[in-house]
N, C-alpha and C positions, 0 to 999 in steps of 0.2 A: 721357708718363707723368703720375700724376696722385698727389699726396701728400692724403689725408684727414686731417687732423690733430685728435684729439679730446682733451680733457682728462681725464685719468685720475684726477684728484681727485673731479671731478664724478659718474665712472660713465657707465654707458651711459645718455642721455638720448632722449627722444621726438624731439627736433631731429636727435640723430645719426642715429637709425635713418630718418627722413625724407629726410635730404641722402644717407645711402648710398644708399637706393633710387633717388634721381633719378641718382646717379653711376654707378649699376651700369647704367643705360639707355645710358650713352654708350658702352659696350663700349670702355673704353681700358684700358690696362694701371694699375693702382692699386695703393696702398700705403696700409695704415691706420697711423698713426704715433700710439701713445698717448703723449702728453706729459705732465710733471709726475708723474712715478712715482717721486720721491724717497722711500726707504724703504717702497714698495709692493711686493707680491709679485707678479711679472712673470707668472708662470704663472694666477694668479687672475684678473688683468686681462685676460689674452687671452682666457680662457674667457669673461669678463663681456662682450667685444665681439666673441665669435666669430659670435654672430646676425647681426651685418651682412653675413657673407659675403664678406669679403676674404680672399684667397688668401696674399697678404703682410701680415703683421702685425709691426710692431716697437714695442717700449715704449722711451722714452729719457727723459731728463731733460735738456732744454736749458740748465736753470740749471746743472747740475753737470757737463753734457757726457756723460753716461752714455749709452753706446750709439750717440752721435752718429756715430762712425765706422762703427760697422755700418749706419748709414742711409745714410751716403755710398757706402759699399761696394755695398748694396743698389741705389740709385739708379744708380750707373756700371756694374753687372752688366746691369741693366734696359736703360739707354740702348745698351750695346753690343749686346744683342740685338735691339732694335728697329732698330738701325742694321745690323745684319747682315742681318735680315730685309727691308729696304728694298734691299739691294744685290741680292737674289735675284730 
């Protein structure tokens, strides 16, 4: 599993797009984590970063702890699925 963490305050940057393009070629299970979202509209941020093409996207504020448990849950679920697939 790969977490691609971007800065929500910066918005979508050319660097974000270039890195996302490289990461998609890896064919790994990936989650886009939009950090530094204090006081920002989660829906608006998600739509801004939608162009990066990530299936799973989550907005968090590591500073305030907003949605961090959701991120932990998402990682746990993903790792459980991957572990199950390895056993099959």
